[in-house]
DRENDO-1510 file (C-alpha; in Angstrom, 1 decimal, always signed):
<recs>
REC; n; res; u; v; w
REC; 1; MET; -25.1; +28.5; +37.2 .
REC; 2; GLN; -28.5; +27.5; +38.5 .
REC; 3; SER; -28.1; +23.8; +39.3 .
REC; 4; GLU; -30.9; +21.3; +38.7 .
REC; 5; HIS; -29.7; +18.2; +40.4 .
REC; 6; SER; -30.7; +14.8; +39.3 .
REC; 7; PRO; -33.0; +12.8; +41.7 .
REC; 8; GLN; -30.3; +10.5; +42.9 .
REC; 9; HIS; -28.5; +13.5; +44.4 .
REC; 10; ASP; -31.5; +15.2; +46.0 .
REC; 11; SER; -31.0; +13.5; +49.4 .
REC; 12; ALA; -28.0; +14.0; +51.6 .
REC; 13; PRO; -25.2; +11.4; +51.3 .
REC; 14; PRO; -24.8; +8.9; +54.1 .
REC; 15; GLY; -23.1; +10.4; +57.2 .
REC; 16; ALA; -23.8; +13.0; +59.8 .
REC; 17; VAL; -24.5; +16.6; +58.7 .
REC; 18; SER; -23.9; +19.8; +60.6 .
REC; 19; TYR; -24.9; +23.3; +59.6 .
REC; 20; LEU; -23.3; +26.8; +59.3 .
REC; 21; ALA; -25.8; +29.3; +60.8 .
REC; 22; SER; -23.7; +32.4; +60.2 .
REC; 23; VAL; -20.3; +33.8; +59.4 .
REC; 24; GLY; -18.3; +36.8; +60.7 .
REC; 25; THR; -15.0; +38.3; +59.6 .
REC; 26; ALA; -12.6; +41.0; +60.8 .
REC; 27; LEU; -9.8; +42.8; +58.8 .
REC; 28; PRO; -7.6; +45.2; +60.6 .
REC; 29; GLY; -7.3; +48.8; +59.5 .
REC; 30; ASP; -7.5; +50.2; +56.0 .
REC; 31; PRO; -6.3; +48.2; +53.0 .
REC; 32; VAL; -2.7; +48.7; +52.0 .
REC; 33; ASP; -2.1; +48.8; +48.3 .
REC; 34; ASN; +1.0; +47.8; +46.4 .
REC; 35; ALA; +2.2; +51.3; +45.9 .
REC; 36; ALA; +2.2; +52.0; +49.7 .
REC; 37; LEU; +3.7; +48.6; +50.4 .
REC; 38; ALA; +6.5; +49.1; +47.8 .
REC; 39; ARG; +7.3; +52.5; +49.3 .
REC; 40; THR; +7.5; +51.1; +52.9 .
REC; 41; LEU; +9.7; +48.1; +51.9 .
REC; 42; GLY; +11.8; +49.9; +49.2 .
REC; 43; VAL; +10.9; +47.3; +46.6 .
REC; 44; ASN; +9.6; +47.4; +43.0 .
REC; 45; GLU; +5.8; +47.9; +42.8 .
REC; 46; GLU; +5.6; +46.2; +39.4 .
REC; 47; TRP; +7.2; +43.1; +40.8 .
REC; 48; ILE; +4.4; +42.8; +43.4 .
REC; 49; ASP; +1.7; +43.3; +40.8 .
REC; 50; VAL; +3.1; +40.7; +38.3 .
REC; 51; PHE; +4.7; +38.1; +40.6 .
REC; 52; ILE; +2.1; +38.1; +43.4 .
REC; 53; GLY; -1.0; +39.5; +41.8 .
REC; 54; THR; -2.5; +40.7; +45.0 .
REC; 55; ARG; -3.8; +44.3; +45.0 .
REC; 56; THR; -4.3; +45.1; +48.7 .
REC; 57; ARG; -3.9; +43.5; +52.1 .
REC; 58; HIS; -4.6; +44.5; +55.8 .
REC; 59; PHE; -2.1; +44.6; +58.6 .
REC; 60; ALA; -2.5; +44.5; +62.3 .
REC; 61; ARG; +0.6; +46.7; +62.7 .
REC; 62; ASP; +1.3; +50.2; +61.6 .
REC; 63; LEU; +3.9; +50.0; +58.8 .
REC; 64; GLU; +5.4; +53.3; +59.6 .
REC; 65; THR; +5.9; +52.9; +63.4 .
REC; 66; GLY; +5.8; +49.1; +63.7 .
REC; 67; GLU; +3.3; +49.3; +66.4 .
REC; 68; VAL; +0.9; +46.3; +66.7 .
REC; 69; ARG; -2.5; +47.7; +66.9 .
REC; 70; TRP; -4.6; +44.5; +66.9 .
REC; 71; SER; -3.7; +41.2; +68.5 .
REC; 72; LEU; -5.0; +38.0; +67.0 .
REC; 73; ALA; -7.3; +37.6; +69.9 .
REC; 74; ASP; -8.8; +41.0; +69.2 .
REC; 75; LEU; -9.5; +40.2; +65.6 .
REC; 76; CYS; -10.9; +36.7; +66.3 .
REC; 77; ALA; -13.2; +38.1; +69.1 .
REC; 78; ARG; -14.5; +40.7; +66.7 .
REC; 79; ALA; -15.3; +38.1; +64.0 .
REC; 80; ALA; -16.8; +35.7; +66.5 .
REC; 81; GLU; -19.1; +38.4; +68.0 .
REC; 82; GLN; -20.2; +39.3; +64.5 .
REC; 83; ALA; -21.0; +35.6; +63.7 .
REC; 84; LEU; -22.8; +35.1; +67.0 .
REC; 85; THR; -25.0; +38.1; +66.5 .
REC; 86; ALA; -25.9; +37.1; +62.9 .
REC; 87; SER; -26.8; +33.6; +64.1 .
REC; 88; GLY; -29.5; +34.7; +66.4 .
REC; 89; LEU; -28.2; +32.5; +69.2 .
REC; 90; ALA; -27.7; +33.8; +72.6 .
REC; 91; PRO; -24.2; +33.6; +74.1 .
REC; 92; HIS; -25.3; +30.9; +76.6 .
REC; 93; GLU; -26.3; +28.7; +73.7 .
REC; 94; ILE; -22.6; +28.3; +72.6 .
REC; 95; ASP; -21.4; +25.0; +73.9 .
REC; 96; PHE; -17.7; +25.2; +72.7 .
REC; 97; VAL; -15.2; +27.3; +70.9 .
REC; 98; VAL; -12.6; +25.9; +68.4 .
REC; 99; MET; -9.9; +28.0; +66.9 .
REC; 100; GLY; -7.3; +27.3; +64.2 .
REC; 101; THR; -4.2; +29.5; +63.7 .
REC; 102; ALA; -0.5; +29.4; +62.7 .
REC; 103; THR; +0.3; +32.6; +64.6 .
REC; 104; PRO; -1.0; +32.6; +68.2 .
REC; 105; ASP; -0.4; +35.6; +70.3 .
REC; 106; HIS; +1.4; +33.6; +72.9 .
REC; 107; LEU; +2.5; +30.0; +73.5 .
REC; 108; MET; +0.5; +30.2; +76.7 .
REC; 109; PRO; -2.3; +31.0; +77.4 .
REC; 110; ALA; -3.8; +29.7; +74.2 .
REC; 111; THR; -5.2; +32.6; +72.2 .
REC; 112; VAL; -8.6; +30.9; +72.0 .
REC; 113; ASN; -9.0; +31.4; +75.7 .
REC; 114; HIS; -8.3; +35.2; +75.4 .
REC; 115; VAL; -11.0; +35.2; +72.6 .
REC; 116; VAL; -13.5; +33.4; +74.8 .
REC; 117; ASP; -12.7; +35.9; +77.7 .
REC; 118; GLN; -13.4; +38.8; +75.4 .
REC; 119; LEU; -16.7; +37.3; +74.3 .
REC; 120; GLY; -17.8; +36.9; +78.0 .
REC; 121; LEU; -18.1; +33.2; +77.7 .
REC; 122; ASP; -17.2; +30.8; +80.6 .
REC; 123; GLN; -17.5; +27.2; +81.7 .
REC; 124; ILE; -17.3; +25.8; +78.2 .
REC; 125; PRO; -14.7; +23.6; +76.4 .
REC; 126; THR; -12.1; +25.4; +74.2 .
REC; 127; TYR; -9.7; +24.0; +71.6 .
REC; 128; GLN; -6.9; +25.6; +69.7 .
REC; 129; LEU; -5.3; +23.9; +66.7 .
REC; 130; GLN; -2.0; +25.2; +65.4 .
REC; 131; SER; -1.8; +24.8; +61.7 .
REC; 132; GLY; -1.3; +26.9; +58.6 .
REC; 133; CYS; -3.8; +27.2; +55.7 .
REC; 134; ALA; -5.6; +24.0; +56.7 .
REC; 135; GLY; -6.1; +25.1; +60.3 .
REC; 136; ALA; -9.5; +26.7; +59.7 .
REC; 137; VAL; -10.7; +23.5; +58.0 .
REC; 138; GLN; -9.4; +21.4; +60.8 .
REC; 139; ALA; -11.3; +23.6; +63.3 .
REC; 140; LEU; -14.4; +23.2; +61.1 .
REC; 141; GLN; -14.0; +19.4; +61.2 .
REC; 142; LEU; -13.7; +19.4; +65.0 .
REC; 143; GLY; -16.8; +21.6; +65.3 .
REC; 144; HIS; -18.7; +19.4; +62.9 .
REC; 145; THR; -17.7; +16.3; +65.0 .
REC; 146; LEU; -18.7; +18.0; +68.3 .
REC; 147; VAL; -22.2; +18.8; +67.1 .
REC; 148; THR; -22.9; +15.6; +65.2 .
REC; 149; GLY; -21.4; +13.1; +67.7 .
REC; 150; GLY; -20.3; +15.0; +70.8 .
REC; 151; GLY; -23.6; +15.9; +72.3 .
REC; 152; HIS; -23.4; +19.6; +71.6 .
REC; 153; LYS; -26.0; +21.7; +69.8 .
REC; 154; ALA; -24.0; +24.8; +68.8 .
REC; 155; GLY; -20.4; +26.1; +68.8 .
REC; 156; LEU; -18.1; +28.8; +67.4 .
REC; 157; VAL; -15.4; +27.8; +64.9 .
REC; 158; ILE; -12.7; +30.5; +64.5 .
REC; 159; GLY; -9.7; +30.9; +62.2 .
REC; 160; GLY; -7.2; +33.8; +61.9 .
REC; 161; ASP; -3.6; +34.8; +61.6 .
REC; 162; VAL; -1.5; +37.9; +62.2 .
REC; 163; CYS; +1.4; +37.3; +59.9 .
REC; 164; SER; +2.9; +40.8; +59.9 .
REC; 165; LYS; +4.3; +40.5; +63.4 .
REC; 166; HIS; +6.9; +38.1; +62.0 .
REC; 167; LEU; +8.3; +40.5; +59.5 .
REC; 168; ASP; +11.3; +42.8; +60.2 .
REC; 169; LEU; +10.3; +46.1; +58.7 .
REC; 170; ASP; +13.7; +47.6; +59.5 .
REC; 171; ARG; +15.5; +45.2; +57.2 .
REC; 172; ASP; +17.1; +46.4; +54.0 .
REC; 173; LEU; +15.2; +44.4; +51.3 .
REC; 174; SER; +16.8; +46.1; +48.2 .
REC; 175; SER; +18.9; +43.1; +47.5 .
REC; 176; ALA; +16.7; +40.4; +48.9 .
REC; 177; ALA; +16.0; +37.3; +46.8 .
REC; 178; PRO; +12.5; +36.9; +45.5 .
REC; 179; SER; +12.1; +33.7; +47.6 .
REC; 180; ASP; +12.7; +35.9; +50.7 .
REC; 181; LEU; +10.9; +39.0; +49.6 .
REC; 182; VAL; +7.7; +37.1; +48.8 .
REC; 183; ASN; +6.9; +36.8; +52.6 .
REC; 184; TYR; +6.8; +40.6; +52.9 .
REC; 185; VAL; +4.3; +41.0; +50.0 .
REC; 186; LEU; +2.2; +37.8; +50.1 .
REC; 187; PHE; +0.7; +37.9; +53.5 .
REC; 188; GLY; -1.9; +39.9; +55.4 .
REC; 189; ASP; -3.8; +39.7; +58.7 .
REC; 190; GLY; -7.4; +38.9; +59.6 .
REC; 191; ALA; -9.8; +36.6; +61.3 .
REC; 192; GLY; -13.1; +34.8; +60.6 .
REC; 193; ALA; -15.7; +32.8; +62.5 .
REC; 194; ALA; -18.8; +30.6; +61.9 .
REC; 195; VAL; -21.5; +29.3; +64.2 .
REC; 196; VAL; -21.9; +25.6; +63.7 .
REC; 197; THR; -25.1; +23.9; +64.7 .
REC; 198; SER; -26.6; +20.4; +64.9 .
REC; 199; THR; -29.9; +21.5; +63.3 .
REC; 200; PRO; -30.6; +24.1; +60.5 .
REC; 201; ARG; -30.4; +27.7; +61.8 .
REC; 202; GLY; -29.8; +31.0; +60.2 .
REC; 203; GLU; -28.1; +30.6; +56.8 .
REC; 204; ARG; -29.0; +26.9; +56.8 .
REC; 205; LEU; -25.8; +25.8; +55.0 .
REC; 206; ALA; -25.4; +22.0; +55.4 .
REC; 207; LEU; -21.8; +20.9; +55.9 .
REC; 208; ARG; -21.9; +17.6; +54.0 .
REC; 209; THR; -18.3; +16.5; +54.5 .
REC; 210; VAL; -14.9; +17.8; +55.6 .
REC; 211; LEU; -11.5; +16.5; +54.3 .
REC; 212; ASN; -8.3; +16.8; +56.4 .
REC; 213; ARG; -5.4; +14.6; +55.5 .
REC; 214; PHE; -1.6; +14.8; +56.1 .
REC; 215; THR; +0.3; +13.8; +53.0 .
REC; 216; GLY; +3.8; +15.0; +53.7 .
REC; 217; LEU; +5.5; +11.7; +54.7 .
REC; 218; GLY; +9.2; +12.1; +53.9 .
REC; 219; ARG; +8.8; +15.5; +52.3 .
REC; 220; GLU; +10.6; +18.7; +53.2 .
REC; 221; PRO; +8.3; +21.4; +54.5 .
REC; 222; GLY; +7.2; +24.0; +52.0 .
REC; 223; GLN; +7.0; +26.7; +54.7 .
REC; 224; VAL; +8.5; +27.2; +58.2 .
REC; 225; ILE; +7.6; +29.7; +60.8 .
REC; 226; ASP; +10.1; +29.8; +63.7 .
REC; 227; TRP; +9.6; +30.6; +67.4 .
REC; 228; PHE; +12.4; +32.6; +69.0 .
REC; 229; GLY; +13.2; +32.1; +72.6 .
REC; 230; LEU; +15.8; +33.7; +74.9 .
REC; 231; ALA; +18.5; +31.3; +73.6 .
REC; 232; ASP; +18.1; +32.0; +69.9 .
REC; 233; ARG; +16.2; +35.2; +69.5 .
REC; 234; HIS; +19.3; +37.1; +68.2 .
REC; 235; GLU; +20.3; +34.4; +65.6 .
REC; 236; ASP; +20.5; +35.7; +62.0 .
REC; 237; ARG; +17.7; +33.8; +60.4 .
REC; 238; GLN; +14.3; +34.8; +59.1 .
REC; 239; ALA; +11.2; +33.9; +61.2 .
REC; 240; VAL; +9.3; +32.9; +58.0 .
REC; 241; ARG; +10.9; +30.7; +55.3 .
REC; 242; GLU; +9.2; +29.4; +52.2 .
REC; 243; ASP; +10.1; +27.1; +49.3 .
REC; 244; TYR; +7.9; +29.0; +46.8 .
REC; 245; LYS; +9.1; +26.8; +43.9 .
REC; 246; ALA; +7.9; +23.6; +45.7 .
REC; 247; ILE; +4.6; +25.3; +46.5 .
REC; 248; GLU; +4.1; +26.4; +42.9 .
REC; 249; GLU; +4.8; +22.9; +41.7 .
REC; 250; SER; +2.8; +20.9; +44.2 .
REC; 251; VAL; -0.3; +22.9; +45.2 .
REC; 252; PRO; -2.1; +22.9; +41.9 .
REC; 253; THR; -1.8; +19.1; +41.6 .
REC; 254; MET; -2.9; +18.6; +45.2 .
REC; 255; ALA; -5.9; +20.9; +44.7 .
REC; 256; VAL; -7.1; +18.8; +41.8 .
REC; 257; GLU; -6.7; +15.6; +43.9 .
REC; 258; ILE; -8.7; +17.2; +46.8 .
REC; 259; LEU; -11.5; +18.3; +44.4 .
REC; 260; TRP; -11.9; +14.8; +43.1 .
REC; 261; GLU; -11.7; +13.2; +46.5 .
REC; 262; LEU; -14.6; +15.4; +47.7 .
REC; 263; LEU; -16.7; +14.7; +44.5 .
REC; 264; GLU; -16.2; +11.0; +44.8 .
REC; 265; GLU; -17.0; +10.8; +48.5 .
REC; 266; LEU; -20.2; +12.7; +47.9 .
REC; 267; ASP; -21.1; +11.0; +44.7 .
REC; 268; TRP; -21.3; +14.5; +43.0 .
REC; 269; THR; -20.3; +15.2; +39.5 .
REC; 270; PRO; -18.5; +18.4; +38.4 .
REC; 271; GLU; -21.8; +19.7; +37.0 .
REC; 272; ASP; -23.3; +19.5; +40.5 .
REC; 273; VAL; -21.0; +22.1; +41.9 .
REC; 274; ASP; -22.4; +25.7; +41.7 .
REC; 275; PHE; -19.7; +27.5; +43.6 .
REC; 276; LEU; -15.9; +26.8; +43.9 .
REC; 277; LEU; -13.9; +28.2; +46.9 .
REC; 278; PRO; -10.3; +27.5; +45.6 .
REC; 279; PRO; -7.0; +27.7; +47.5 .
REC; 280; GLN; -6.1; +31.4; +48.3 .
REC; 281; LEU; -2.3; +31.6; +48.0 .
REC; 282; SER; -2.1; +34.8; +46.0 .
REC; 283; GLY; -4.0; +36.5; +43.2 .
REC; 284; ARG; -1.8; +35.0; +40.6 .
REC; 285; MET; -1.5; +31.5; +42.0 .
REC; 286; THR; -5.2; +31.3; +42.7 .
REC; 287; ARG; -6.0; +32.1; +39.1 .
REC; 288; ARG; -3.7; +29.4; +37.9 .
REC; 289; ILE; -5.1; +26.8; +40.4 .
REC; 290; THR; -8.7; +27.6; +39.5 .
REC; 291; ASP; -8.0; +27.2; +35.8 .
REC; 292; GLY; -6.6; +23.8; +36.5 .
REC; 293; LEU; -9.5; +22.5; +38.6 .
REC; 294; GLY; -11.7; +22.3; +35.5 .
REC; 295; LEU; -15.0; +23.5; +36.8 .
REC; 296; PRO; -15.8; +26.2; +34.2 .
REC; 297; ASP; -19.5; +26.3; +35.1 .
REC; 298; ALA; -18.9; +26.9; +38.8 .
REC; 299; VAL; -18.8; +30.4; +40.2 .
REC; 300; GLU; -15.4; +31.2; +41.7 .
REC; 301; VAL; -15.5; +32.7; +45.2 .
REC; 302; SER; -12.1; +34.3; +46.0 .
REC; 303; CYS; -10.8; +37.1; +48.1 .
REC; 304; VAL; -7.1; +36.9; +48.4 .
REC; 305; ALA; -6.3; +39.6; +45.8 .
REC; 306; ASP; -8.0; +42.1; +48.1 .
REC; 307; THR; -7.2; +40.7; +51.5 .
REC; 308; GLY; -3.7; +39.2; +51.1 .
REC; 309; ASN; -3.0; +35.7; +52.3 .
REC; 310; ASN; -4.2; +35.9; +55.9 .
REC; 311; GLY; -4.0; +32.2; +56.4 .
REC; 312; ASN; -6.8; +30.8; +58.5 .
REC; 313; ALA; -9.1; +33.8; +58.0 .
REC; 314; LEU; -9.4; +33.0; +54.3 .
REC; 315; PRO; -12.0; +30.2; +54.3 .
REC; 316; PHE; -14.3; +32.4; +56.4 .
REC; 317; LEU; -13.8; +35.4; +54.1 .
REC; 318; GLN; -14.8; +33.2; +51.2 .
REC; 319; LEU; -17.8; +31.8; +53.1 .
REC; 320; GLU; -18.9; +35.4; +53.9 .
REC; 321; ALA; -18.8; +36.2; +50.1 .
REC; 322; LEU; -20.6; +32.9; +49.3 .
REC; 323; LEU; -23.6; +33.7; +51.6 .
REC; 324; GLY; -24.5; +36.6; +49.3 .
REC; 325; LYS; -24.6; +34.4; +46.3 .
REC; 326; ILE; -25.7; +30.8; +47.1 .
REC; 327; GLY; -29.4; +29.9; +46.7 .
REC; 328; GLN; -31.5; +27.1; +48.0 .
REC; 329; GLY; -30.5; +23.7; +46.7 .
REC; 330; GLN; -27.1; +25.0; +45.4 .
REC; 331; ARG; -23.8; +23.4; +46.3 .
REC; 332; ALA; -20.3; +24.6; +47.0 .
REC; 333; LEU; -16.9; +23.0; +47.3 .
REC; 334; ALA; -14.0; +24.5; +49.2 .
REC; 335; VAL; -10.4; +23.4; +48.5 .
REC; 336; ALA; -7.4; +24.3; +50.7 .
REC; 337; VAL; -3.8; +23.2; +50.7 .
REC; 338; GLU; -1.3; +23.7; +53.5 .
REC; 339; SER; +2.3; +23.6; +52.2 .
REC; 340; SER; +4.0; +23.6; +55.6 .
REC; 341; LYS; +4.0; +19.8; +55.7 .
REC; 342; TRP; +1.6; +19.2; +52.7 .
REC; 343; ILE; -1.9; +18.8; +54.1 .
REC; 344; LYS; -5.0; +18.3; +51.9 .
REC; 345; SER; -8.2; +19.9; +53.2 .
REC; 346; GLY; -11.6; +20.9; +52.0 .
REC; 347; PHE; -15.3; +20.8; +52.6 .
REC; 348; ALA; -18.6; +20.6; +50.8 .
REC; 349; LEU; -21.7; +22.8; +51.5 .
REC; 350; GLU; -25.3; +22.7; +50.4 .
REC; 351; LYS; -28.0; +25.4; +51.0 .
REC; 352; ILE; -31.1; +23.8; +52.3 .
</recs>
């Protein structure tokens, strides 16, 4: 849709604006299709196709040997280096680095500091936010705040996850319940990054607003990822647990609420939205959520069916795809839901 915005929407809404100058992404290894995954896990390929709807995903570990070939820091550094190169900025022009992840390489040091070390940066502030699917948006919000009110001119915002390290590939899954098995077929690994600036540079994508709100008061978590220490590492429990029924029931409704909150804050109408970046749970769930958002004229920008759910990498993978489509004056809305403790998040962009 080529949008022709009415005069009252031609100027930016009140509030500070930052800019995305570039985006970079990193996916480990070759894509793993459902046939290969089904053989490795000893599960039904058709069930993956129908129930999950994801065609391929990438893993940082070798499925045959279990060897971890890429750390989260490796993937994030590769994505950040790509974004920095594409931005045209020199490394010394980066004033800070913010990273969002649910699966850091270590409790300490923070993974973001290993990333900065690999990039050859020094003497700058670093921040790591631990969160699930909302972590990348939270990192984007902090980056936005730092360049609009923190006295900084440019920074790197990074998101990524290596989910496969939490899965026990030696486990017999032949009799596993679907709610348990879903964790083995839903997720993938990857990372993404963007250079955020205080003035238009590079891609000149204006970040109009960012939404980040906890809404889980009194609610049970929809997803839990456990840490295992010396005292409990041999306990018979899964590292990743998920209430997929609660997620299926709650996320579509929350996505609609996020969409309208963003529209109302910006004084945009549904017709003003040229591109929609919907939540990326799985191929099947994303189709269902997108249908319920009610923006038939907006072009959907999704990637999860080909990348798997790699958590905090997903918004950057969507942004990378958006860059090849969006034209001057066009607008995009991104919606993300974190089910761990029910966080609403999203952001709005405009190409200037």
